[in-house]
TIVODREN-326231 format. One record per atom (N, C-alpha, C, O): residue in one letter; x, y, z. Coordinates in steps of 0.1 Angstrom, whole numbers, plus 5000, padded with zeros to 4 digits. Atoms other than C-alpha are relative to their C-alpha. Layout:
BEGIN
AXYZ...
This chain:
BEGIN
M498750024993M352544413046M500950124998M501050174986T499249885001T354844703053T501449964997T501849844997Y498650025002Y358544743045Y500649925011Y501449825009F499450074989F359444633080F499549865002F500249775007D500550145000D357144333079D500949914990D501349804994D499150085009D359144223048D501449985005D501949885004Y498650014995Y362444303064Y500149905011Y501049815010F499950094990F361744103095F499749864995F500349765000A500350135005A360143813076A501249954992A501549834994G498850045007G363243803054G501149965009G501849865007L499050034990L365543803084L499849865006L500749785006Y500350134993Y363743513101Y499949884990Y500149774993A500050105010A363443323068A501549954997A501749844994G498650045002G367243333065G500749945012G501749875010S499450064988S368043243101S499050005011S498250105013A501050014988A366043133132A500450105010A499650155018D499549904991D368243373152D500950104993D502150094995P499149915008P369443653129P500950095007P501950135001W499149914992W371043863156W500949925009W501749985016G499250084991G372643573175G499750025014G500550025023L500449974986L370643653206L500349895010L500549925021A499850124991A371043303220A501449965000A501849875008T498750065001T374643253210T501250105001T502350065005E499049915000E376643573208E500450055014E499650095022P499549964987P378843663238P499650155003P499350185014Y500549864999Y377944033232Y498650015006Y498350085015E501450004996E374243953236E499949955014E499150005022H500050064987H374843743267H500450115011H499750125021R499549894991R376744033284R499050115001R498750165012K500949895000K374244293273K498749965008K498250045016H501250054993H371344083287H500350005015H499550045024A499650004986A373244033320A500050145006A499650165017L499949874995L373844403323L498650065001L498350145010T501449965000T370144473315T499349965013T498750045020L500650054987L369044253344L500650065012L500050095022A499249954989A371744383367A499550155003A499650205014A500349864998A370544743361A498650025005A498250135010L501449994995L366944673372L500150035015L500849965023P499949964986P366544853406P499349905009P499749905021R500750094991R364244583420R500449854997R500749824985T499750145002T364844213425T498849934993T498949844985R501350065005R361144133416R499050114995R498950225001Y501149925005Y358344293396Y498749934999Y498749814995S501250075001S354744213397S499449994986S498849884983R500650005014R353644303361R500950074991R501250194993A499049945010A356044363332A499549994986A498849894983F500350005014F355744443295F501350014992F502150104995E498850005008E358344363269E499650014985E499449904979P500350005014P357544493234P501249974992P502350014996G498950035009G359744363206G500949895007G502149915008C499350104993C360744043224C500949914991C501749834997A499250095009A362243873193A499749855003A498649815005I500250144998I362843503199I499949965015I499949845018G500350034986G362443533237G501249975009G501049925020V498850024991V366043513250V500050085012V500150035023L500149914988L365743813273L498749975007L498649985019T501350044994T362043713279T500249895010T499749905021A499850114991A363143393295A500750045013A500449995024Q499349954988Q365443583319Q499250095008Q499250095020L501049914993L362843843327L499049925007L498549965018A501150084994A360343573335A500449965014A499549945022A499550044987A362443473365A499950115010A500050095022R500149894991R362043823379R498650065001R498450165008C501349945001C358343883372C498949915004C499049795001D501250084997D355043763386D499249984988D498549874986Q500750015012Q353443833353Q500850084989Q501250194992L499249945010L355143913320L499249994987L498849884983I500649995013I353544023287I501150044990I501750144991S499049975010S355844003257S499450004986S498749904983W500649995014W355044103221W501150014990W502250064993D499149975012D356744093187D499150004988D498049944988G500849995013G355544173152G500249884991G499449864982A499750115009A357143873135A499549875005A499849835016D500650124996D355243553136D501049895003D500849815013S499050104998S358343333134S500750035014S500949935021A499449964987A359843523164A499149965011A499549905021V501050034990V356643483184V500049845003V500049805014L500150154998L356543103178L501349955007L501149865016Q498750044993Q360243063189Q499950045014Q500349975023A500149954987A359643283219A499149915009A499449885020R501050094992R356643063230R500649875003R500449815013E499350124997E358742753226E501150015011E501249925019R498949974990R361542903247R499450035014R500049985024V500649964987V359243043274V498649955000V497750024995S501350055000S356242833281S499449995014S498749905018Q500450004986Q355642933317Q498650075001Q498350164993P501349955000P352043013327P499950155004P498950215000H500149854997H352843363340H500550094989H500650214991V499549935011V354243463307V499149994988V498749884984R500950005012R352043563277R500750074989R501150194989I499249955012I353743603243I499050014989I498349914985E501049985011E351643753215E500750074988E501750144990Q499649925012Q352043893180Q499350135000Q498050134997A500649875000A351344263182A501150104999A502350085002L499049895002L353044593174L499650125008L498550165010V500149884993V353544903195V500550124991V501350094982P501049964990P352445183198P498649994995P497750045002A501450015006A349445103175A499149935010A498049965011S500750074990S348444853201S500850015013S502050045013W499349994987W349244853239W499249925009W497949925009P500850094991P348244603266P499350085011P499750195015A500849934990A345544703291A500749995013A501549905016G499650014986G346344783327G501350085002G501950134993S498849934996S349344923345S501149905002S500949785004F498850084998F352944793349F500950065009F500950185011D498949944992D355844833372D501349984993D502450014999L498850015008L358344743345L499649994985L498749924981V500150015015V358544813307V501449994995V502350074999V498750035005V361544673289V500050024985V499349954977V499949975014V362444823255V501449984995V502350064997S498650045004S365444653240S500149984984S499349904978E499750015014E366644703204E498750024991E498549954982L501349985006L363244843193L499850144994L499350164983L500449865003L363045223192L500550044986L499850124980Y499549955013Y365245273161Y499349944988Y499649974977F500850055011F362845063140F498750084999F497950064990L501249925000L360045313149L500250144994L501350204995R500049865004R359245643132R500050095012R499650055023A500049914989A359645953153A498750025007A498650025019A501349994994A355945983158A499649885009A499049895019D500350124992D355745623170D500949995012D500449945022R499250004987R358645673194R499350095010R499350065022A500749914991A356745963208A498749935006A498449955018G501250074996G353545753210G500449895011G499749875020L499550104991L355545473228L500350075013L499950025024A499649934988A356945723253A498750045008A498750035020A501249964994A353445853260A499349885007A498749895018A500750124994A352045503265A500749955012A500149915022V499350044988V354845413289V499750095012V499550055023G500349904989G354245733309G498749985005G498450015017G501350014995G350645653311G499749865007G498749855013C500350144995C350945283322C500949975012C500649875019L499150044989L353845283347L499550045013L499050165015R500449974987R352945263383R501050095007R502250095003P499049924993P354645503408P501149915005P500949805011G498850084997G358145373413G500349894990G501249824992G499750105011G357845153382G501250054991G501650164992H498849975007H360745143358H499849974985H499249874981L499850025015L361345183320L501549974998L502350065003I498650025003I364645023309I500149994984I499349924978A499850005015A365845093273A501549974997A502450025004V498750055004V368844923257V500150004985V499349934978H500049995015H369945003221H501550004995H502350075001W498850005008W372844943197W500250154996W499350224992R499749865003R374645273190R500350034986R500350154982H499549975014H375745233154H498950004990H497949934991W501049985011W373845333123W499949874992W501049804990F500150105010F372445063101F498850044991F498050124994A500849955011A370445093069A498550005003A497850084998E501550024997E367044973082E499550095011E498350105014A500449924988A367045213112A499450134996A499850194985T500549875003T365045533113T500850105008T500750225005C499149914992C367645683138C501049915007C500949795006T499150084993T370545573159T499549975014T498550035018G500350024986G370345433194G500150125009G499350155017D499949874992D371645763208D498950094998D498450155007E501149915003E368945953190E498749955006E497950035011A501250064994A366245713202A500050035015A498950065021H500049974986H367345753238H499950155003H499350185013A500149864999A367646123234A498550044999A498050135006D501449985001D363946123223D499349975013D498550055017V500650034987V362945943255V500350105010V499550145018A499549904990A365046173276A499350134999A498950195009A500749875002A363446483261A498650005004A498050105008R501450014996R359946353269R499849955014R498749965019A500250074987A360646193302A499350085011A498450035017E500649924989E359846473325E498550034998E497750025007A501449985003A356546543307A499149885004A497949895007F500750124997F355546183313F500349955014F500049835017G499850044986G356646173349G501149905002G500949815011L498950104999L359845983344L501350075004L501650184998R498749954997R363246053360R501049894998R500849775001R499050105003R366445883349R500849965012R501350045020L499250064988L368145653375L501349954995L502349965003V498850065005V370745483353V500350054986V499450054978E499549965013E372745603323E501349934998E502449975003H498850085002H375245343311H500350014985H499549974976V499649975014V377145423279V501349914997V502349925004E498850085005E379545183260E500250034986E499350104980A499749985014A381045193226A498949954991A498650014981D501050075009D378344963212D498650025004D497750014995F501449984997F375245023232F499850095012F500750125020L500449914989L373345253256L499049925009L498249845003L501050064991L371345133287L499650115009L500450175016D500649904991D369045373305D498949945008D498149865003V501150044992V366645323334V499350135005V500050215010W500849894994W363845573342W499049945010W498649835009E501050044990E361545563372E498850094999E498950214997A501249935001A357945673372A499850085013A499850025024T500249934988T357245953397T498550055001T498150105012S501449965000S353546023388S499149875001S499549764996A500850124997A350645793397A499149964988A498750054980V501050055009V348645573374V499249895008V499749845018P500850094992P345845343386P500649865000P501249814991D499550144999D346845003399D498949904997D498149865006D501250075004D344344803379D500449874993D499849824984R499650135006R346244483371R499049895003R499249784999
């Protein structure tokens, strides 16, 4: 068990919803803006690593024909499965970028995840996204901007990492939304990957 396994296990042992994802007005607004920023009304196949308890997952499910959502914490995965039990949504316990789902996607949603990853893992995630997004597919990233003790970097630094690698992975930024508390960016894939869903 790693430090972060202990950290997340401790969080969920203390509270079923340690960040107030289902209750905080800040989270409701952030999720609404995340969905509003998506350039398409509908996506055929989406991937959401770090889904937590599935609050955003449930909202993404209404916009996707197929949705794969992962989290590393078993308690979070169980809650997410209870919240979202639709047949076109698959929720699993797994960690990126050590693992990555097979096939290509037209949407990848990375919310409040990147600053828990080491720099090398952020680079690996960016490479995986660049390799799996279909032409015209979208990566949306949303992160808290303030430093906290468990983070490996700030949200600003995490988004700067993605931006620095975007062109190399065939991604161009479509949306850059900056607020005092969070960043929201959308990138679009300009290079081809196989459509092997």
